[in-house]
N, C-alpha and C positions, 0 to 999 in steps of 0.2 A: 504494500499499499504506499503510495507516494502522494503526499498533499503538497501543493505548491500554488502560487498565484497563477491566474489564467494568463494565457498569451493570445495574441490576435488569432493565431491558427486554431484555437480551441473554440471559437465562437459557435460554429455549426454543432459540434458535439455537445456543448453546454446547452444550446437550445433544445436539442433532442432529449438530453437527460432531464431537463426541467419539464419539458412538455410530457414526456412519458411518466415521470414520477407523479404528476398531478392529474394525469388523464382520468383516473377513476375516483379521485378524492371528492367525497361528498361536499365538504365545506370549502369549495374552491370555485372560482370563476373560470378556471382553466386557461388563465391568461398570464401565468407566472413567467413563462418563457418570453412573452412580449414585454413584461415589466422589466426583466433583466436587460433587454435591448434598449428600452427607453432610458433606464437609469444609467447605462454606459454613456449616454450622450449628455449627462448632466454633471455639474460641478460637485454634486453630492456622492458621485461614484468614487470609490477609493480602490485603486487597482490592487493594492496590497491586501485588501480584504475581500477580494473576489477570488475565491479558492476552488481548485478542482482536486478531486481524488482520482488517481490513476491506479488501475489494477488490470492485470492481463493485457498490458499495453494499450489500454483504452480508458477514456474518461468515464467513470461510473457514478461520480458524485459531484456535487457543486453546492457552494454556500456563498451568500453575498451579505455583507453589512454595509449599509449606506448611511451617510451623515444626516442626522435629524436634529431638531431642537424641541426641548420641552419648555413651553412658554407659560410662565406664571404671571401673577399680577405685578411683581416687582423684579423678577429675575428670569433670565433666559439661560437654559443649561444645554450645553452641547451633548449629544448622545448619539447612539447608532440604532438603526432598525435592522433586525435580522429578517431578511426576506429575499429569496427563498433558501431553504435548505432542501436539497433534492438528491435522491439516489435512484438509479435505474431499478425497476421492480425486481429484476433477477438478482440484484446484489443487496437488496434490503435485508434487514435483521442480521447484519454481519458487523455492526458497530461503526460503519462508515459515517453515518450522519453524526453520531456521537463524537468521533474523531475530528470531524470537520468543525463542529461547534467548539470543542476544547481548543483546538489549534487556532481557530478564529478568535476566540476570547483572548488567548495569549498574544496574538498578533495585534489585536485592537488595543490591549493594554500597553504594549511596547510603543504603539503609535500615539499614546496619550489619551485614549478614550477610556472612560471609567464606568460606562453603563451601556446597557443594550435593552431595547424594547422589542418584544415580539408579540405578534398575534398568532396563537397557535394552540396545539392540543394541550389541555390542562394536565394530562397524565404524563406527557413526555418531558416538557421543559423544566419542571421542578427538579429533576435529578442533576441539572446543571446549575442549580442555585436560583432559578427564576421563581419569583413570587408575584402574587397579584399586584399589578401596578396601582390599584386603588389603595393598597396598604401605604403607599408613599404620597397619595393625593394626586396621582398621575392618571390621566384619562386619554382615551383616543378621541379623535374628532368625529366619530361615528358610532352608532349603536352596535355593540357586540356584547356577548356574555362576559360578565366581569372575570370569570375564571379563565378566560381565553386571552385576556390582555395581561401580559406579564413583563416584568423587568428583572434584570440582574445587575448587582453592583460588582463590577470587575475589580474595584478598589473599595475597601471597607469604608462605609459612611459616604460613599460618592453621592448618594441621593438624599442625604440627611436634611438638607435645607432646600430641597427641590419639590416643587408641586406644579401642576398646571396641565396644559393640553399638549399632546404630541403634535408637532408640525412636520408632516411628511413632505418630501419633494413633490413637486407638481406631477412628476412622472407616475406617482402612485394613483393619481385620481383621474388621469386621462382615460 
């Protein structure tokens, strides 16, 4: 298993990994592969946090962390959005998604980011330290079940004085 930043020659494989990973996902608009392409065109895209997993000489997994802000009444906090994390169906349940998240978190911290927001499965993300965002007074700008909106502090107390609404890049809403 090799995890590394994406390269330009990986774009087609990433597109297919993400498309196939979400193809049968119930809680999806099935546009995650398009979201990745749109985010690549923004200033919120961070090349070092667009990671692929290679196995058997092919790309089988992908994760992207994009720059976001949490905007409160008196404070704006820089953070990251994790979206998407994807693994080819034939390679799922082998720890690839977990490894992508763990390495992504380490990379993010090395780049100076101290928190991540995710909209995802309430049973999956807590094992990586994610908690309900509402525990921190953080909310998404749209209605979703509270248990699916989560955050993780990559640095202890990173969100201690943070509350507000997550502001996603426009690419998320097109």
